[in-house]
FIDO-349194 format. One record per atom (N, C-alpha, C): residue in three letters; residue number from 1; atom name; z, x, y. Coordinates in steps of 0.05 Angstrom, whole numbers, plus 32768, in hexadecimal, padded with zeros to 4 digits. Layout:
BEGIN
(pt 'ALA',NUM,'CA',(Z,X,Y)),
...
REM end
This chain:
BEGIN
(pt 'MET',1,'N',(81AC,80E1,7F87)),
(pt 'MET',1,'CA',(8192,80D5,7F8D)),
(pt 'MET',1,'C',(8194,80C9,7FA9)),
(pt 'PRO',2,'N',(8181,80D0,7FBA)),
(pt 'PRO',2,'CA',(8182,80C6,7FD6)),
(pt 'PRO',2,'C',(817F,80A8,7FD9)),
(pt 'ILE',3,'N',(8190,809D,7FE9)),
(pt 'ILE',3,'CA',(818E,8081,7FF0)),
(pt 'ILE',3,'C',(817A,807E,8007)),
(pt 'ILE',4,'N',(8166,806C,8003)),
(pt 'ILE',4,'CA',(8152,8069,8018)),
(pt 'ILE',4,'C',(8157,804F,8027)),
(pt 'SER',5,'N',(8166,803C,801C)),
(pt 'SER',5,'CA',(816C,8023,802A)),
(pt 'SER',5,'C',(8183,8015,801D)),
(pt 'ILE',6,'N',(8192,8006,802D)),
(pt 'ILE',6,'CA',(81A8,7FF5,8023)),
(pt 'ILE',6,'C',(81A6,7FDB,8032)),
(pt 'PHE',7,'N',(81A7,7FC4,8023)),
(pt 'PHE',7,'CA',(81A7,7FAA,8030)),
(pt 'PHE',7,'C',(81B3,7F96,801D)),
(pt 'PHE',8,'N',(81C4,7F84,8028)),
(pt 'PHE',8,'CA',(81D0,7F6E,8018)),
(pt 'PHE',8,'C',(81DD,7F77,7FFF)),
(pt 'GLY',9,'N',(81EA,7F8F,7FFF)),
(pt 'GLY',9,'CA',(81F7,7F99,7FE8)),
(pt 'GLY',9,'C',(81E4,7FA7,7FD4)),
(pt 'ILE',10,'N',(81CB,7FA9,7FDA)),
(pt 'ILE',10,'CA',(81B7,7FB5,7FC9)),
(pt 'ILE',10,'C',(81B2,7FD2,7FD3)),
(pt 'ILE',11,'N',(81B3,7FE5,7FC0)),
(pt 'ILE',11,'CA',(81AE,8001,7FC7)),
(pt 'ILE',11,'C',(8193,8009,7FBB)),
(pt 'ILE',12,'N',(8182,8014,7FCC)),
(pt 'ILE',12,'CA',(8168,801D,7FC3)),
(pt 'ILE',12,'C',(8167,803C,7FC4)),
(pt 'ARG',13,'N',(8160,8048,7FAE)),
(pt 'ARG',13,'CA',(815F,8066,7FAC)),
(pt 'ARG',13,'C',(8144,806F,7FA2)),
(pt 'MET',14,'N',(813F,8089,7FA8)),
(pt 'MET',14,'CA',(8126,8096,7F9E)),
(pt 'MET',14,'C',(812D,80B3,7F98)),
(pt 'TYR',15,'N',(8126,80BC,7F80)),
(pt 'TYR',15,'CA',(812A,80D8,7F79)),
(pt 'TYR',15,'C',(8114,80EA,7F85)),
(pt 'TYR',16,'N',(811C,8103,7F89)),
(pt 'TYR',16,'CA',(8108,8117,7F92)),
(pt 'TYR',16,'C',(80F6,8121,7F7C)),
(pt 'ASP',17,'N',(8100,8121,7F64)),
(pt 'ASP',17,'CA',(80F1,812D,7F4D)),
(pt 'ASP',17,'C',(80EA,8118,7F39)),
(pt 'GLU',18,'N',(80DF,8102,7F42)),
(pt 'GLU',18,'CA',(80D9,80EC,7F30)),
(pt 'GLU',18,'C',(80BE,80EF,7F22)),
(pt 'HIS',19,'N',(80BA,80DD,7F10)),
(pt 'HIS',19,'CA',(80A3,80DC,7EFF)),
(pt 'HIS',19,'C',(8093,80C3,7F06)),
(pt 'ASN',20,'N',(807A,80C3,7EFE)),
(pt 'ASN',20,'CA',(8069,80AB,7F02)),
(pt 'ASN',20,'C',(8070,8096,7EED)),
(pt 'PRO',21,'N',(806B,807D,7EF2)),
(pt 'PRO',21,'CA',(805F,8072,7F0A)),
(pt 'PRO',21,'C',(8073,8071,7F21)),
(pt 'PRO',22,'N',(8068,8071,7F3A)),
(pt 'PRO',22,'CA',(8079,806F,7F51)),
(pt 'PRO',22,'C',(808C,8058,7F4F)),
(pt 'HIS',23,'N',(80A6,805C,7F56)),
(pt 'HIS',23,'CA',(80BA,8047,7F54)),
(pt 'HIS',23,'C',(80D2,804D,7F65)),
(pt 'ILE',24,'N',(80E3,8038,7F68)),
(pt 'ILE',24,'CA',(80FC,803B,7F76)),
(pt 'ILE',24,'C',(8112,8033,7F62)),
(pt 'HIS',25,'N',(812A,803B,7F68)),
(pt 'HIS',25,'CA',(8142,8033,7F59)),
(pt 'HIS',25,'C',(8152,8020,7F6B)),
(pt 'ALA',26,'N',(8157,8008,7F61)),
(pt 'ALA',26,'CA',(8167,7FF4,7F6F)),
(pt 'ALA',26,'C',(8181,7FEF,7F60)),
(pt 'GLU',27,'N',(8197,7FEC,7F70)),
(pt 'GLU',27,'CA',(81B1,7FE7,7F63)),
(pt 'GLU',27,'C',(81BE,7FD0,7F72)),
(pt 'TYR',28,'N',(81CA,7FBE,7F63)),
(pt 'TYR',28,'CA',(81D8,7FA7,7F6F)),
(pt 'TYR',28,'C',(81EF,7FA0,7F5D)),
(pt 'GLN',29,'N',(8207,7FA2,7F68)),
(pt 'GLN',29,'CA',(8220,7F9C,7F5A)),
(pt 'GLN',29,'C',(8222,7FAB,7F3F)),
(pt 'GLY',30,'N',(821A,7FC4,7F3F)),
(pt 'GLY',30,'CA',(821C,7FD4,7F27)),
(pt 'GLY',30,'C',(8205,7FD1,7F14)),
(pt 'ASN',31,'N',(81F3,7FBF,7F19)),
(pt 'ASN',31,'CA',(81DB,7FBB,7F08)),
(pt 'ASN',31,'C',(81C4,7FCB,7F14)),
(pt 'LYS',32,'N',(81B4,7FD7,7F03)),
(pt 'LYS',32,'CA',(819E,7FE9,7F0D)),
(pt 'LYS',32,'C',(8184,7FE1,7F01)),
(pt 'ALA',33,'N',(816F,7FE6,7F11)),
(pt 'ALA',33,'CA',(8153,7FE0,7F08)),
(pt 'ALA',33,'C',(8140,7FF4,7F15)),
(pt 'LEU',34,'N',(812B,7FFB,7F07)),
(pt 'LEU',34,'CA',(8115,800B,7F13)),
(pt 'LEU',34,'C',(80FF,7FF7,7F18)),
(pt 'LEU',35,'N',(80F3,7FF8,7F30)),
(pt 'LEU',35,'CA',(80DD,7FE7,7F37)),
(pt 'LEU',35,'C',(80C6,7FF7,7F41)),
(pt 'ASP',36,'N',(80AD,7FEF,7F3A)),
(pt 'ASP',36,'CA',(8096,7FFC,7F45)),
(pt 'ASP',36,'C',(8091,7FF1,7F61)),
(pt 'PHE',37,'N',(807D,7FFB,7F6E)),
(pt 'PHE',37,'CA',(8079,7FF3,7F8A)),
(pt 'PHE',37,'C',(806B,7FD8,7F8D)),
(pt 'GLN',38,'N',(8066,7FCB,7F77)),
(pt 'GLN',38,'CA',(805D,7FAF,7F77)),
(pt 'GLN',38,'C',(8074,7F9B,7F71)),
(pt 'GLY',39,'N',(808C,7FA6,7F6D)),
(pt 'GLY',39,'CA',(80A3,7F96,7F68)),
(pt 'GLY',39,'C',(80A7,7F8F,7F4A)),
(pt 'ASN',40,'N',(8098,7F9C,7F39)),
(pt 'ASN',40,'CA',(809C,7F97,7F1C)),
(pt 'ASN',40,'C',(80B4,7FA8,7F12)),
(pt 'VAL',41,'N',(80C5,7F9B,7F02)),
(pt 'VAL',41,'CA',(80DC,7FA9,7EF6)),
(pt 'VAL',41,'C',(80D1,7FBA,7EDF)),
(pt 'LEU',42,'N',(80D6,7FD5,7EE1)),
(pt 'LEU',42,'CA',(80CD,7FE7,7ECC)),
(pt 'LEU',42,'C',(80E3,7FEC,7EB7)),
(pt 'LYS',43,'N',(80FC,7FEA,7EC1)),
(pt 'LYS',43,'CA',(8113,7FEF,7EB0)),
(pt 'LYS',43,'C',(812C,7FE4,7EBC)),
(pt 'GLY',44,'N',(813E,7FDA,7EAC)),
(pt 'GLY',44,'CA',(8157,7FD0,7EB7)),
(pt 'GLY',44,'C',(8156,7FB3,7EC0)),
(pt 'ASP',45,'N',(816C,7FAA,7ECD)),
(pt 'ASP',45,'CA',(816E,7F8F,7ED6)),
(pt 'ASP',45,'C',(8183,7F8D,7EEC)),
(pt 'LEU',46,'N',(817D,7F81,7F02)),
(pt 'LEU',46,'CA',(8191,7F7E,7F17)),
(pt 'LEU',46,'C',(81A4,7F66,7F11)),
(pt 'LYS',47,'N',(819E,7F56,7EFE)),
(pt 'LYS',47,'CA',(81AE,7F3F,7EF6)),
(pt 'LYS',47,'C',(81B2,7F2A,7F0C)),
(pt 'SER',48,'N',(81A1,7F2B,7F1F)),
(pt 'SER',48,'CA',(81A1,7F18,7F35)),
(pt 'SER',48,'C',(8185,7F13,7F3E)),
(pt 'ARG',49,'N',(817B,7EFA,7F3B)),
(pt 'ARG',49,'CA',(8160,7EF3,7F44)),
(pt 'ARG',49,'C',(815E,7EF6,7F62)),
(pt 'THR',50,'N',(8174,7EF0,7F70)),
(pt 'THR',50,'CA',(8174,7EF2,7F8E)),
(pt 'THR',50,'C',(8171,7F0F,7F96)),
(pt 'ALA',51,'N',(8180,7F21,7F8A)),
(pt 'ALA',51,'CA',(817F,7F3D,7F91)),
(pt 'ALA',51,'C',(8163,7F48,7F8B)),
(pt 'LEU',52,'N',(8158,7F40,7F74)),
(pt 'LEU',52,'CA',(813D,7F49,7F6C)),
(pt 'LEU',52,'C',(8128,7F3F,7F81)),
(pt 'LYS',53,'N',(812A,7F27,7F89)),
(pt 'LYS',53,'CA',(8118,7F1C,7F9D)),
(pt 'LYS',53,'C',(811A,7F2B,7FB7)),
(pt 'LEU',54,'N',(8133,7F32,7FC0)),
(pt 'LEU',54,'CA',(8137,7F41,7FD8)),
(pt 'LEU',54,'C',(812A,7F5D,7FD6)),
(pt 'VAL',55,'N',(812D,7F6A,7FBF)),
(pt 'VAL',55,'CA',(8121,7F84,7FBB)),
(pt 'VAL',55,'C',(8103,7F82,7FBD)),
(pt 'ARG',56,'N',(80F8,7F6E,7FB0)),
(pt 'ARG',56,'CA',(80DB,7F6A,7FB1)),
(pt 'ARG',56,'C',(80D1,7F64,7FCD)),
(pt 'ASP',57,'N',(80E0,7F54,7FDC)),
(pt 'ASP',57,'CA',(80D9,7F4F,7FF8)),
(pt 'ASP',57,'C',(80D9,7F69,8008)),
(pt 'TRP',58,'N',(80EE,7F79,8003)),
(pt 'TRP',58,'CA',(80F0,7F93,8011)),
(pt 'TRP',58,'C',(80D8,7FA5,800A)),
(pt 'ILE',59,'N',(80D1,7FA6,7FF1)),
(pt 'ILE',59,'CA',(80BA,7FB6,7FE9)),
(pt 'ILE',59,'C',(80A0,7FAC,7FF7)),
(pt 'ASP',60,'N',(809C,7F92,7FF8)),
(pt 'ASP',60,'CA',(8085,7F87,8006)),
(pt 'ASP',60,'C',(8084,7F8F,8023)),
(pt 'LEU',61,'N',(809B,7F8F,8030)),
(pt 'LEU',61,'CA',(809C,7F95,804D)),
(pt 'LEU',61,'C',(8099,7FB3,8053)),
(pt 'HIS',62,'N',(80A1,7FC3,8040)),
(pt 'HIS',62,'CA',(80A1,7FE0,8045)),
(pt 'HIS',62,'C',(8090,7FF0,8031)),
(pt 'TYR',63,'N',(807C,7FE4,8026)),
(pt 'TYR',63,'CA',(806B,7FF0,8012)),
(pt 'TYR',63,'C',(8061,800C,801B)),
(pt 'ASP',64,'N',(8056,800D,8033)),
(pt 'ASP',64,'CA',(804A,8027,803D)),
(pt 'ASP',64,'C',(8060,803C,8040)),
(pt 'GLU',65,'N',(8077,8035,804A)),
(pt 'GLU',65,'CA',(808D,8048,804D)),
(pt 'GLU',65,'C',(8097,8052,8032)),
(pt 'ILE',66,'N',(8099,8040,801F)),
(pt 'ILE',66,'CA',(80A2,8047,8004)),
(pt 'ILE',66,'C',(808E,805B,7FF8)),
(pt 'ASN',67,'N',(8074,8056,7FFA)),
(pt 'ASN',67,'CA',(8060,8068,7FF0)),
(pt 'ASN',67,'C',(8062,8083,7FFE)),
(pt 'GLU',68,'N',(8066,8083,8018)),
(pt 'GLU',68,'CA',(8069,809C,8027)),
(pt 'GLU',68,'C',(8081,80AC,801C)),
(pt 'ASP',69,'N',(8097,809E,8017)),
(pt 'ASP',69,'CA',(80AF,80AC,800C)),
(pt 'ASP',69,'C',(80A8,80B7,7FF1)),
(pt 'TRP',70,'N',(809A,80A8,7FE0)),
(pt 'TRP',70,'CA',(8093,80B2,7FC5)),
(pt 'TRP',70,'C',(8083,80CC,7FC8)),
(pt 'ASN',71,'N',(806F,80CC,7FDA)),
(pt 'ASN',71,'CA',(805E,80E3,7FDD)),
(pt 'ASN',71,'C',(806E,80FB,7FE7)),
(pt 'LEU',72,'N',(8081,80F6,7FF9)),
(pt 'LEU',72,'CA',(8093,810C,8002)),
(pt 'LEU',72,'C',(80A4,8116,7FEB)),
(pt 'ALA',73,'N',(80AF,8104,7FDB)),
(pt 'ALA',73,'CA',(80C0,810C,7FC5)),
(pt 'ALA',73,'C',(80B0,811D,7FB1)),
(pt 'GLU',74,'N',(8097,8115,7FAB)),
(pt 'GLU',74,'CA',(8087,8125,7F99)),
(pt 'GLU',74,'C',(8082,8141,7FA2)),
(pt 'LYS',75,'N',(8081,8145,7FBD)),
(pt 'LYS',75,'CA',(807E,815F,7FC8)),
(pt 'LYS',75,'C',(8098,816E,7FCB)),
(pt 'GLY',76,'N',(80AE,8161,7FC4)),
(pt 'GLY',76,'CA',(80C8,816E,7FC7)),
(pt 'GLY',76,'C',(80D3,816E,7FE3)),
(pt 'GLU',77,'N',(80C6,815D,7FF4)),
(pt 'GLU',77,'CA',(80CF,815B,8010)),
(pt 'GLU',77,'C',(80E3,8145,8014)),
(pt 'GLN',78,'N',(80F1,8146,802A)),
(pt 'GLN',78,'CA',(8106,8132,802F)),
(pt 'GLN',78,'C',(80FA,8117,8034)),
(pt 'ILE',79,'N',(8105,8103,8026)),
(pt 'ILE',79,'CA',(80FB,80E7,802A)),
(pt 'ILE',79,'C',(810A,80DB,8041)),
(pt 'LYS',80,'N',(80FF,80C5,804B)),
(pt 'LYS',80,'CA',(810A,80B8,8063)),
(pt 'LYS',80,'C',(8118,809E,805C)),
(pt 'LYS',81,'N',(812B,8097,806C)),
(pt 'LYS',81,'CA',(8138,807D,806A)),
(pt 'LYS',81,'C',(8124,8067,8071)),
(pt 'ILE',82,'N',(8127,8050,8064)),
(pt 'ILE',82,'CA',(8115,8039,806A)),
(pt 'ILE',82,'C',(8127,8022,8073)),
(pt 'PRO',83,'N',(811F,8014,8088)),
(pt 'PRO',83,'CA',(8130,7FFF,8092)),
(pt 'PRO',83,'C',(8136,7FE9,807D)),
(pt 'PRO',84,'N',(814E,7FDE,807F)),
(pt 'PRO',84,'CA',(8156,7FC9,806C)),
(pt 'PRO',84,'C',(814A,7FAE,8073)),
(pt 'LEU',85,'N',(814C,7F9B,8061)),
(pt 'LEU',85,'CA',(8146,7F7F,8068)),
(pt 'LEU',85,'C',(815C,7F76,807A)),
(pt 'GLU',86,'N',(8155,7F64,808C)),
(pt 'GLU',86,'CA',(8169,7F59,809F)),
(pt 'GLU',86,'C',(8169,7F3B,809D)),
REM end
């Protein structure tokens, strides 16, 4: 699964052949969660409120780019890297 961003030990991935609703996969210290583009946890748990807040902040900052990547992935096209939080 392609990594689209990494920041503060958090890895954000997106599959090319995913299903709706649009979502990202976040991983932190071996814990995994699926989040929609509004920051709602659909499945899993990062086990860290701080990590979850950082992922939600990242989603807010890069909402349009995440949507663009989802649209590319749905078409089977190469997705783009998205800048990390700094």
